[in-house]
C-alpha positions as CSV (number, residue, x, y, z in Angstrom):
1,X,-65.2,279.9,102.1
2,X,-64.0,276.8,104.5
3,X,-67.0,275.2,106.4
4,X,-67.4,271.5,107.0
5,X,-68.2,270.9,103.6
6,X,-69.0,274.5,101.9
7,X,-65.9,274.9,99.8
8,X,-66.6,276.9,96.9
9,X,-66.2,280.5,95.6
10,X,-67.5,283.9,97.2
11,X,-71.2,283.4,94.7
12,X,-72.6,286.6,92.9
13,X,-75.6,288.0,92.8
14,X,-78.2,286.3,90.4
15,X,-79.9,288.3,87.6
16,X,-83.7,287.7,86.9
17,X,-82.3,285.3,83.3
18,X,-79.6,283.5,85.5
19,X,-82.3,282.7,87.9
20,X,-85.1,281.8,85.8
21,X,-82.3,279.4,83.5
22,X,-81.5,277.6,87.5
23,X,-85.6,277.4,88.0
24,X,-86.0,275.4,84.2
25,X,-83.0,273.2,85.1
26,X,-84.0,272.3,88.1
27,X,-87.0,271.9,87.4
28,X,-85.6,269.6,84.5
29,X,-84.2,267.1,86.6
30,X,-86.4,266.6,88.9
31,X,-88.9,265.4,86.1
32,X,-86.9,263.6,84.4
33,X,-85.8,262.0,87.9
34,X,-89.0,261.2,89.0
35,X,-89.9,259.4,85.3
36,X,-87.4,257.6,85.9
37,X,-88.4,256.2,89.0
38,X,-92.2,255.6,88.4
39,X,-90.6,253.2,85.3
40,X,-88.1,251.8,88.0
41,X,-90.0,251.4,90.9
42,X,-93.3,252.4,90.4
43,X,-95.5,255.8,91.2
44,X,-96.4,257.5,94.5
45,X,-95.0,259.7,96.8
46,X,-91.6,258.0,96.1
47,X,-91.4,259.2,92.5
48,X,-92.2,262.5,94.0
49,X,-89.7,262.6,96.6
50,X,-87.1,262.1,94.3
51,X,-88.2,264.6,92.9
52,X,-88.6,267.4,95.7
53,X,-84.5,265.9,96.1
54,X,-83.3,266.8,92.4
55,X,-84.9,269.9,92.5
56,X,-83.5,270.7,95.8
57,X,-79.6,269.5,95.0
58,X,-79.6,271.3,91.8
59,X,-80.7,274.7,93.5
60,X,-77.5,274.1,95.9
61,X,-75.3,272.5,93.7
62,X,-73.7,276.6,93.3
63,X,-74.1,277.0,97.0
64,X,-72.8,273.7,98.2
65,X,-71.1,272.4,95.3
66,X,-69.1,269.2,98.0
67,X,-72.0,268.1,100.1
68,X,-74.6,268.7,96.6
69,X,-72.1,266.3,94.9
70,X,-71.4,264.3,97.9
71,X,-75.4,263.4,99.3
72,X,-75.6,263.1,95.3
73,X,-73.5,260.2,95.2
74,X,-74.7,258.3,97.9
75,X,-78.3,258.8,96.7
76,X,-77.1,257.5,92.8
77,X,-77.1,253.5,94.0
78,X,-81.5,253.5,95.2
79,X,-82.3,256.1,92.6
80,X,-81.5,255.7,89.2
81,X,-82.9,259.3,87.7
82,X,-80.2,260.7,89.8
83,X,-77.7,260.2,86.4
84,X,-78.8,263.5,84.3
85,X,-78.7,265.0,88.4
86,X,-74.8,263.6,89.2
87,X,-73.7,264.8,86.0
88,X,-74.5,268.0,86.6
89,X,-73.8,268.6,90.3
90,X,-70.0,266.9,88.8
91,X,-70.0,270.4,85.9
92,X,-71.1,272.3,89.0
93,X,-68.5,270.7,92.1
94,X,-65.1,270.8,89.8
95,X,-66.0,274.3,88.7
96,X,-66.8,276.1,91.9
97,X,-65.1,273.9,94.6
98,X,-61.8,276.0,95.2
99,X,-58.3,274.8,95.3
100,X,-57.2,271.3,93.3
101,X,-56.8,269.5,96.3
102,X,-59.9,270.5,97.6
103,X,-61.8,269.5,94.6
104,X,-59.9,265.8,94.9
105,X,-60.9,265.0,98.9
106,X,-64.0,266.3,97.6
107,X,-64.5,263.4,95.1
108,X,-63.1,261.1,96.4
109,X,-65.4,260.9,99.0
110,X,-68.4,261.4,97.1
111,X,-66.9,258.7,95.0
112,X,-66.2,256.3,98.0
113,X,-69.4,257.0,99.8
114,X,-71.1,256.1,96.1
115,X,-69.1,252.6,96.5
116,X,-69.5,252.6,100.1
117,X,-73.7,252.8,99.7
118,X,-73.6,250.7,96.6
119,X,-71.9,247.9,98.2
120,X,-73.9,247.7,101.7
121,X,-77.0,247.6,99.6
122,X,-75.8,244.9,97.6
123,X,-75.4,242.4,101.0
124,X,-73.2,240.4,98.6
125,X,-75.5,239.3,96.0
126,X,-72.8,240.3,93.0
127,X,-69.1,240.5,93.6
128,X,-67.1,243.0,95.1
129,X,-65.2,243.5,92.0
130,X,-66.9,243.5,89.6
131,X,-69.9,245.7,91.0
132,X,-66.7,248.0,92.2
133,X,-65.8,248.3,88.2
134,X,-69.0,249.1,87.2
135,X,-69.8,251.3,89.8
136,X,-65.8,253.2,89.1
137,X,-66.4,253.4,85.4
138,X,-70.0,254.7,85.8
139,X,-68.7,257.4,88.1
140,X,-65.8,258.7,86.2
141,X,-68.0,259.1,83.4
142,X,-71.3,260.7,85.0
143,X,-69.0,262.8,87.7
144,X,-65.1,262.8,86.8
145,X,-65.4,263.9,83.6
146,X,-67.9,266.7,83.5
147,X,-65.7,267.9,86.3
148,X,-62.5,267.7,84.6
149,X,-64.0,269.5,81.5
150,X,-65.5,272.9,83.7
151,X,-62.9,273.2,86.5
152,X,-60.1,273.5,82.8
153,X,-63.0,275.2,80.9
154,X,-63.3,277.7,84.3
155,X,-59.5,277.7,84.6
156,X,-58.8,278.7,81.1
157,X,-61.6,281.5,81.1
158,X,-60.3,283.1,84.4
159,X,-57.1,282.7,82.6
160,X,-57.5,285.0,80.2
161,X,-59.5,287.2,81.0
162,X,-56.4,288.4,83.7
163,X,-54.1,288.1,80.2
164,X,-56.4,290.0,78.2
165,X,-56.9,292.9,81.6
166,X,-52.6,292.7,81.8
167,X,-52.2,293.1,78.0
168,X,-55.0,296.1,77.8
169,X,-52.7,297.7,80.9
170,X,-49.4,297.4,78.7
171,X,-51.0,298.6,75.8
172,X,-52.0,302.0,77.8
173,X,-48.7,302.2,79.4
174,X,-47.2,301.9,76.0
175,X,-50.0,304.7,74.5
176,X,-48.8,306.7,77.4
177,X,-45.4,306.6,76.9
178,X,-46.5,307.3,73.4
179,X,-48.2,310.2,74.3
180,X,-45.5,311.7,77.0
181,X,-43.1,311.5,73.7
182,X,-45.3,313.4,71.4
183,X,-45.6,316.1,74.4
184,X,-42.1,316.5,74.9
185,X,-41.8,316.4,70.8
186,X,-44.8,319.4,70.8
187,X,-42.8,321.4,73.4
188,X,-39.8,320.8,71.2
189,X,-40.9,322.1,68.4
190,X,-43.4,325.0,70.5
191,X,-39.3,326.4,71.6
192,X,-38.1,326.4,68.0
193,X,-41.3,328.1,67.3
194,X,-40.4,330.9,70.2
195,X,-36.9,331.6,68.8
196,X,-37.5,331.5,65.1
197,X,-40.6,333.3,64.7
198,X,-40.3,335.1,67.7
199,X,-36.9,336.4,66.5
200,X,-38.6,337.1,63.2
201,X,-41.5,339.1,65.0
202,X,-39.4,341.2,67.4
203,X,-37.5,342.6,63.7
204,X,-40.2,343.4,62.5
205,X,-41.6,345.4,65.7
206,X,-37.8,346.9,66.1
207,X,-37.9,348.2,61.7
208,X,-41.2,349.7,62.0
209,X,-40.5,350.9,65.5
210,X,-37.4,353.1,63.6
211,X,-39.4,353.7,61.2
212,X,-42.9,355.4,63.1
213,X,-40.4,358.3,64.0
214,X,-38.6,358.5,60.5
215,X,-39.6,362.3,59.8
216,X,-39.8,362.1,56.0
217,X,-42.8,360.2,56.8
218,X,-45.9,361.2,56.4
219,X,-48.8,361.6,59.0
220,X,-51.1,359.0,57.5
221,X,-48.2,356.5,56.7
222,X,-46.8,356.9,60.5
223,X,-50.5,355.6,61.6
224,X,-49.9,352.7,59.5
225,X,-46.6,352.0,60.6
226,X,-47.7,352.2,64.2
227,X,-50.5,349.8,63.5
228,X,-48.0,347.5,61.9
229,X,-45.9,347.3,65.1
230,X,-49.2,347.0,67.6
231,X,-49.9,343.8,65.2
232,X,-46.2,342.7,65.7
233,X,-46.3,343.3,69.1
234,X,-50.3,341.8,69.6
235,X,-48.6,338.1,67.8
236,X,-45.3,338.5,69.6
237,X,-47.6,338.1,72.7
238,X,-49.8,335.7,71.3
239,X,-47.3,333.7,70.2
240,X,-45.5,333.8,73.8
241,X,-48.8,332.7,75.1
242,X,-49.6,329.9,72.9
243,X,-45.8,328.5,73.6
244,X,-47.0,328.5,76.8
245,X,-49.7,326.4,77.1
246,X,-48.0,323.8,74.4
247,X,-45.4,323.6,77.0
248,X,-47.7,323.8,80.0
249,X,-47.5,320.1,81.5
250,X,-44.4,318.8,80.1
251,X,-41.4,319.2,81.3
252,X,-38.6,321.0,78.9
253,X,-36.3,318.5,77.8
254,X,-32.3,318.9,79.5
255,X,-30.6,321.1,77.2
256,X,-28.0,318.4,75.6
257,X,-28.9,314.8,75.5
258,X,-27.7,312.1,73.0
259,X,-31.6,313.0,71.0
260,X,-31.1,316.5,72.0
261,X,-27.4,317.8,71.8
262,X,-26.7,321.2,72.5
263,X,-26.6,323.7,69.6
264,X,-23.4,323.8,67.6
265,X,-21.8,326.6,65.8
266,X,-24.2,327.4,63.1
267,X,-27.2,328.2,65.6
268,X,-30.9,327.3,65.5
269,X,-30.8,328.6,62.3
270,X,-28.6,326.0,60.7
271,X,-31.5,323.0,62.0
272,X,-32.7,322.5,58.7
273,X,-31.5,321.0,55.2
274,X,-28.3,323.0,55.2
275,X,-27.8,321.7,58.8
276,X,-27.3,317.9,57.7
277,X,-23.6,318.6,56.2
278,X,-22.9,320.2,59.7
279,X,-24.1,316.3,61.2
280,X,-22.4,314.2,58.8
281,X,-18.5,316.2,58.9
282,X,-19.4,316.0,62.5
283,X,-19.7,312.2,62.6
284,X,-16.9,312.2,60.2
285,X,-14.6,314.1,62.6
286,X,-15.2,311.5,65.4
287,X,-14.6,308.5,63.5
288,X,-17.8,307.4,61.6
289,X,-18.0,306.5,58.9
290,X,-20.9,308.2,57.3
291,X,-21.4,309.3,53.8
292,X,-24.1,311.8,52.4
293,X,-25.5,311.7,49.0
294,X,-27.9,314.3,47.6
295,X,-30.3,313.9,43.9
296,X,-32.8,315.9,42.7
297,X,-33.3,319.2,41.5
298,X,-33.2,321.4,45.3
299,X,-36.5,323.1,46.4
300,X,-37.2,325.0,49.6
301,X,-39.2,323.4,52.3
302,X,-41.5,325.3,54.7
303,X,-39.8,326.0,58.0
304,X,-41.2,323.2,60.2
305,X,-40.5,320.6,57.2
306,X,-36.9,321.2,57.1
307,X,-36.1,321.3,60.3
308,X,-38.0,317.5,60.6
309,X,-35.5,316.5,57.7
310,X,-32.9,318.0,60.0
311,X,-34.6,316.1,63.2
312,X,-35.2,313.0,61.3
313,X,-31.3,312.6,60.0
314,X,-29.9,313.8,63.8
315,X,-31.9,310.8,65.8
316,X,-31.2,308.4,63.3
317,X,-27.3,309.3,63.0
318,X,-27.3,309.3,67.0
319,X,-29.5,306.0,67.0
320,X,-26.8,304.4,64.6
321,X,-23.7,305.8,66.5
322,X,-24.8,304.1,69.8
323,X,-26.5,300.8,68.9
324,X,-24.4,300.1,65.7
325,X,-21.2,301.6,66.5
326,X,-18.7,301.3,63.4
327,X,-21.2,300.5,60.9
328,X,-21.1,302.7,57.9
329,X,-24.2,304.9,57.5
330,X,-25.7,306.3,54.0
331,X,-27.2,309.7,54.8
332,X,-29.6,310.5,51.3
333,X,-31.7,313.2,50.1
334,X,-33.8,312.9,47.7
335,X,-35.8,315.9,46.1
336,X,-38.5,314.0,44.4
337,X,-41.2,315.8,42.0
338,X,-44.2,315.9,44.9
339,X,-41.5,315.4,47.9
340,X,-38.6,315.4,49.8
341,X,-37.2,312.4,50.9
342,X,-34.7,312.0,53.6
343,X,-33.3,308.5,54.0
344,X,-30.4,307.1,56.6
345,X,-29.2,303.3,55.9
346,X,-27.4,302.0,58.5
347,X,-25.2,298.3,58.3
348,X,-24.9,296.1,60.7
349,X,-22.7,296.4,63.7
350,X,-19.3,295.2,63.7
351,X,-19.2,291.6,65.4
352,X,-22.5,290.8,63.7
353,X,-25.2,291.9,65.9
354,X,-27.9,293.5,64.7
355,X,-29.4,297.2,65.3
356,X,-33.1,297.0,64.8
357,X,-34.7,295.9,67.9
358,X,-32.4,298.0,69.9
359,X,-33.3,301.6,67.8
360,X,-36.9,300.3,67.6
361,X,-37.0,300.4,71.5
362,X,-36.5,304.6,72.1
363,X,-39.0,307.1,72.1
364,X,-37.3,309.0,69.6
365,X,-39.0,307.6,67.3
366,X,-42.1,308.3,68.0
367,X,-41.5,312.2,68.4
368,X,-40.2,312.0,64.7
369,X,-43.2,311.3,63.5
370,X,-45.4,313.3,65.0
371,X,-43.3,315.8,64.0
372,X,-43.4,314.4,60.7
373,X,-47.4,314.4,60.9
374,X,-47.6,318.0,62.2
375,X,-46.2,319.1,58.8
376,X,-48.4,316.6,56.7
377,X,-45.2,314.6,56.2
378,X,-44.8,310.4,57.9
379,X,-41.3,308.6,58.7
380,X,-40.8,304.7,58.6
381,X,-38.0,303.0,60.8
382,X,-37.4,298.9,60.5
383,X,-34.8,296.7,60.2
384,X,-33.0,296.8,56.2
385,X,-32.2,294.5,54.2
386,X,-29.2,291.9,54.4
387,X,-28.6,293.3,58.3
388,X,-28.9,297.0,60.0
389,X,-31.5,299.4,60.3
390,X,-33.2,301.9,57.7
391,X,-34.9,305.2,59.1
392,X,-37.0,307.1,56.4
393,X,-39.0,310.0,56.2
394,X,-41.1,311.8,53.5
395,X,-41.6,315.6,53.8
396,X,-44.1,318.0,51.9
397,X,-42.6,321.0,49.7
398,X,-45.3,323.2,51.0
399,X,-47.7,323.5,54.0
400,X,-49.9,320.6,54.4
401,X,-52.5,320.7,57.6
402,X,-51.6,318.0,59.8
403,X,-54.0,314.7,60.1
404,X,-55.4,314.8,63.0
405,X,-53.9,311.8,65.8
406,X,-56.4,308.7,66.3
407,X,-55.8,306.8,69.2
408,X,-56.6,303.2,69.5
409,X,-59.9,303.1,71.1
410,X,-61.2,305.8,68.3
411,X,-64.1,304.4,66.8
412,X,-63.6,302.6,63.3
413,X,-59.6,302.3,63.9
414,X,-58.2,299.1,63.0
415,X,-56.0,297.1,66.5
416,X,-52.9,298.6,66.6
417,X,-50.5,296.8,64.5
418,X,-48.1,296.0,67.5
419,X,-50.3,294.5,69.5
420,X,-49.7,291.2,69.1
421,X,-46.1,291.6,69.4
422,X,-46.8,293.4,72.8
423,X,-48.3,290.2,74.2
424,X,-45.5,288.0,73.6
425,X,-43.1,290.0,74.7
426,X,-44.6,290.2,77.5
427,X,-45.6,286.5,77.7
428,X,-49.6,287.0,77.1
429,X,-50.9,285.0,74.3
430,X,-52.2,287.0,70.9
431,X,-56.1,287.2,70.7
432,X,-55.5,285.5,67.7
433,X,-54.4,282.2,70.1
434,X,-58.5,282.0,71.1
435,X,-59.1,279.3,68.7
436,X,-56.3,277.3,69.3
437,X,-56.5,277.6,73.1
438,X,-60.5,276.3,71.7
439,X,-59.2,273.6,69.8
440,X,-56.5,272.8,72.9
441,X,-59.9,272.6,75.3
442,X,-61.7,269.8,72.8
443,X,-58.5,268.0,72.3
444,X,-58.3,267.1,75.5
445,X,-62.4,266.5,76.0
446,X,-61.9,264.1,73.3
447,X,-58.4,262.6,75.1
448,X,-60.1,262.0,78.3
449,X,-63.3,260.2,76.9
450,X,-60.9,258.2,74.4
451,X,-59.3,256.7,77.5
452,X,-62.7,256.5,79.6
453,X,-63.8,254.7,76.3
454,X,-61.0,252.5,76.7
455,X,-61.2,251.5,80.3
456,X,-64.5,250.7,79.4
457,X,-63.7,248.1,77.1
458,X,-61.0,247.1,79.2
459,X,-63.8,246.6,81.5
460,X,-66.3,244.7,79.5
461,X,-63.7,242.2,78.1
462,X,-62.9,241.1,82.0
463,X,-66.2,241.3,82.9
464,X,-67.1,238.6,79.5
465,X,-63.8,236.6,80.5
466,X,-65.3,236.6,84.5
467,X,-68.1,235.1,83.0
468,X,-67.6,233.4,80.5
469,X,-65.6,230.9,83.0
470,X,-68.7,230.8,85.3
471,X,-72.2,230.5,82.8
472,X,-73.1,227.3,80.7
473,X,-76.2,227.0,78.3
474,X,-79.3,225.1,80.2
475,X,-78.4,222.2,77.6
476,X,-75.4,221.9,78.7
477,X,-76.5,221.1,82.0
478,X,-79.0,218.5,80.7
479,X,-76.5,216.5,78.6
480,X,-74.3,215.9,82.3
481,X,-75.8,212.3,83.7
482,X,-75.0,212.0,88.0
483,X,-72.9,209.1,88.5
484,X,-70.6,210.5,85.6
485,X,-66.7,210.2,86.5
486,X,-65.4,213.5,88.3
487,X,-62.7,214.2,85.6
488,X,-65.1,213.6,82.6
489,X,-67.4,216.3,84.1
490,X,-65.1,218.9,85.0
491,X,-63.6,218.7,81.6
492,X,-66.7,219.6,80.1
493,X,-67.9,222.3,82.4
494,X,-65.6,225.9,83.4
495,X,-64.0,225.6,85.9
496,X,-66.2,228.4,87.9
497,X,-63.0,230.2,89.3
498,X,-64.2,233.6,88.5
499,X,-65.3,236.6,90.4
500,X,-68.8,236.4,88.8
501,X,-70.2,233.0,90.7
502,X,-68.2,234.5,94.3
503,X,-71.4,235.4,95.7
504,X,-73.6,232.8,94.7
505,X,-71.5,230.2,96.8
506,X,-73.4,229.0,100.0
507,X,-76.9,230.2,98.9
508,X,-79.3,227.3,97.5
509,X,-80.0,224.3,99.3
510,X,-77.8,222.3,101.6
511,X,-75.6,220.2,99.6
512,X,-75.1,216.5,100.4
513,X,-72.7,215.8,103.2
514,X,-68.7,215.9,102.2
515,X,-69.5,216.8,98.9
516,X,-67.2,219.3,96.7
517,X,-69.8,221.3,94.8
518,X,-69.1,223.3,91.0
519,X,-71.7,225.8,91.1
520,X,-72.0,227.8,87.6
521,X,-74.4,230.5,86.1
522,X,-77.0,229.9,83.4
523,X,-76.4,232.0,80.3
524,X,-80.4,232.3,80.4
525,X,-81.7,235.3,82.5
526,X,-84.4,234.8,85.7
527,X,-87.9,235.1,85.7
528,X,-87.8,238.2,88.0
529,X,-84.9,241.0,87.7
530,X,-84.2,240.6,90.9
531,X,-83.2,236.5,90.9
532,X,-80.2,234.4,89.2
533,X,-80.3,230.9,87.6
534,X,-77.9,228.6,89.1
535,X,-76.5,225.3,88.6
536,X,-74.9,222.9,90.9
537,X,-72.9,219.8,90.7
538,X,-71.6,217.6,94.0
539,X,-68.6,215.3,93.6
540,X,-67.9,212.9,96.1
541,X,-65.6,209.7,95.7
542,X,-64.6,211.1,91.7
543,X,-68.3,210.1,90.9
544,X,-71.1,213.2,90.3
545,X,-73.7,212.6,93.0
546,X,-76.4,215.2,92.6
547,X,-76.7,218.1,90.1
548,X,-79.7,220.9,90.8
549,X,-80.9,223.9,89.2
550,X,-82.7,226.6,91.2
551,X,-82.1,230.1,91.5
552,X,-80.7,232.5,94.2
553,X,-81.1,236.5,95.1
554,X,-79.2,239.4,93.6
């Protein structure tokens, strides 16, 4: 929204808690402003008006931040109790004014108004340079530093919120892709069930049908065979329904692909550990260096686990051919006492290129993990020692119930181990970087305060130096005698060429006619806070013809 000074973000709905906090803060600022005003200028209607103005500006700072900042800066020179209010208004302005250019214009305008009102109200009683320096330091400390801190904190919070949303979206998309890979693997498993188990049930049905018409069977045996045949037929129908449910909504895989090659001459019956020899021989025939090792005493595997072992070798070889061409490949089959281990390790590609990152980017390994999980096993894939890539699967001998799949959002689940890597790949900060961000923010705030302190020290040193050039002790004034030589007197006194005494010239009694006067300040304070003790030395014809002490109003 832009309407005059109404530069602000769209306001949201206030909750009761937020309304109560704003009301308490406004009342606190009003009480502090009224109390300070009563101490400095007395009570009465003025203190009440100051309190109401502080409450009103505090309530308007969210809706009209630039306006509230400018009005507060204009009232600061006349209302000393508005210092806490200026800090709060500066915080809100830095946070709520949209756009850095608008914020710069708003703070610059407020600073200019504060300087202008201060100089106009001073009426030349103090040096304009000294007042400008003091007001600049004051405005930096009470308005600019809170505004910059608030703006940084708000922008960082908004950025982190956007990055967390984007990171969550990427994680959801990654989970969807992995889910599709699992569904495709389930479809392949369903196809295997249909082909192998359906074939066996069909054989049972055919044999029982032939046995049912055997004239040598008794009537009771025929009834039993008929029941068996009916059960096999029913099982075939149920199998087709289950396979149809598993495949519902999942696109059938292509007949041939890199991860789903066309059946070889051994047929589906050879897609088990017995078919691994064919995979190795096929790879060797294509010119690849593939070595097959077997160890342990062979033991039979369940049909699903046997097929999973075949698929692990098939997928690992396919990835090695694709991402590490020319590298040596070792396929090892180990019959351990409690499980069957299949391991495929390939070296780095010829030319030194690694294959780990390329292989892990596909979805074939996700399908292998799902297939192994369904039979009670597991699959691990990652870089191998010395370069290359390693895929290993552990499969049970007997039938084991598959562990249920637990998504990343399940209660009690640990965070996704790949979340930080995914965030890094997307250019996002890891959740662990929040502590670093807080440290960075604190460092920026400390640096700003150090810079402000350095400016304040420089200003203080400058002010002390200027005062030293234009100030003497009353005892020094008393020691100077009228009629003394001008050079001697000027040698004992400061030269008075300083901004501290610039506003004192031309005030006080009329100087002697034709005399040149030196005006210096007294090191002692005056009787009133509004007056300044002054010493004047007037010279004529090389002699001190008059010295006078008086007070001028600031």
